[in-house]
C-alpha positions, 0 to 999 in steps of 0.5 A: 855881479848878480849871484853866482849862476844868475850873474854869470848867466847874464855875463854870458849873454843871458839864459837858461838852456842851450848848447854849452860853449866852454870858455877858452882854456889854457894850461897852468904851469908852475907850483901854486905855492911858489906863485903865492910866495912870490905874490906875498913878496910883491904885496910887501913891496906894495906896502901891504903889511906883514901882519895883514899877509900873515892874517890872510895867508890861511885863506889864500888856498888854491881851489881847483873847483874855481878853475873848473867853474871859470873855464866851464862857463856856458853860453846860453840863449834867453830873451830879455823878456824871459830874463827880466820876468825871471829876475823881477819875479818871485816877489822881488817887486813887492819885497823891494818896495817894502825895503824902500819903505823900511829904510825910507829915512836912510834912502832919503839921506843917501839921495840927498848926498848922492842924488841916486833914488832909492829904487835904483839902489834897491834894484841892484840890491835885489838882483845882486844878493836878494837884499842881502840874503844871499852873499854866496858861500866861497872864501873870497881870498881863496877864489881871487888867489886861485883866479890870479894864479890861473892862466886865463885872467891873471892880471885882472885878478892879481889886482883884485887880490892886492886890493882885497888885502888893502881892504883888510889893512884898511880895517874894513873887513876880516878874512874870515868874513869875506865870503861871497861869489866864486868870481871874487865879488862879495857883500850886499851889492857884490862888489869886486875888491877893487870897486869896494876899495875905491867906492865903499863909504862909511855911512853909519859912522862906525869908522869902517866901510863894511859892505857885508854887515852894514846896510847903510854902508852897503846902500850908500856905497852903491850910490857912490859907485853909480855917481863914479860911473856918471850918474846925474842927479834928478835925471831919468834912466830908462823909459818904455816907449812905443815906436812906429813901423817905419822907424829908421831902425839903424838909429836904434843903438845904445851908442847912438844918441839923439835929443828926445825931440828928434825921437818924437819927430820919428814917432816915438812915444812914451808907453805910459806917460810923456817923454823926458825933456825935449833937449835931453839926449837919449838912445833907443834900445831894442833888446829883442829887436824891432818886434819886442819891447822898446826903451829910450835910454837916457844918459844915466843908463850908462851908469847901469852899463858901467856897473855891469856891461852885460846888455840884457842884465843892465837893461833888466836892472834899469827896468826893475828900478822903474817897476819899483818906482811904479811903472807898469810891466813892460809890454810882452808883445813879441814874447815868442820871438825866437832867439838863436842858440850859442852855436847859431850865434857862432856861425853868424859871427864866422859868416860876418867875419868871412864877409868882411864885417869889422868889429865882430870880435871873438867867435864866442856865441855872445852877442856883444856890441861888436856883433850887434854892430856887424849885424846892423851893417849886414841888415842894411846891405840886405835891405832888412830893417837894421835893428841889430838883432840877430835872426835866423833870416839874417843867418840864412841870407849870409849862408846863401852868399 
């Protein structure tokens, strides 16, 4: 999600500039027109009406620019502070707070029904579409059909295309109105077609689930989606903390949870107030390693990761929501922490795999959960603080083996 370049910057693991690493390419074979005719026959067999298929057909054109864009995604390097400052700057905090006041009655009804605070929904609304001001400029049916035909991720986008047609059949949208991101996401919260079909709600009572034109439907659908991802009413999501220097750093990981009371025993303190209930489980996350900002992530943070699994993006949205709720700006201690380039990350991944560390995944220059886990294991082996953050020091240690 996130608008065009911003969204895919986050998915590519966050950034502005570095050495591009082109996505893995493959070769398409066969005619797009023949593929589309076969797809239409299958759509009929799945219960999509001939009327809807005929209505959508003029929009399901092949767009080679989409293929070029998808195959040419670059991997960049940018720290959490660089990314979060960029994403929450430019007036997004005061504008978001103004939107919350403007739609106070609507947000109150949404929270009463779904238990999701206004600040959380507004954070996604602001980052995904600038509060509905920027949906994108691609024909969604063309984009999804092109990516469903393409050889790189056909199964995922084939499902999206069927669901886009079902959205039309359900009466929620017309093909001409379905304009959005080149990767097929659209509306004020940049839902995929499948997420739209499963989670969109009619909150304004007009009989349509309209996430393009209706603010009530858009915001309530965001809340419904978060609930489907595990959101728990009345619970916090993320909180900035301070940590001692002698912290057992290997415990810092989103996949590791301890009760708040245990974190307190280790010396973790709230940066701007008390921590949550002592028995609430929480994870310590360090998006820039032990020298950068630190957060306790409570169970509701999993809903942010479910919305978008890109670690830095999810942490930024959660942090943005705390700012909208009145939290101070995050500590910029360690703001000059160097970040490895995509080529350095790929070299690190190759060396980790060569050394026998499991779960690294593809050598792609992206620091996902598998790479972080392998980094932690290597840090433990070298008696380094095991904060799972890839550094030039660790890279040099591995190169010397």
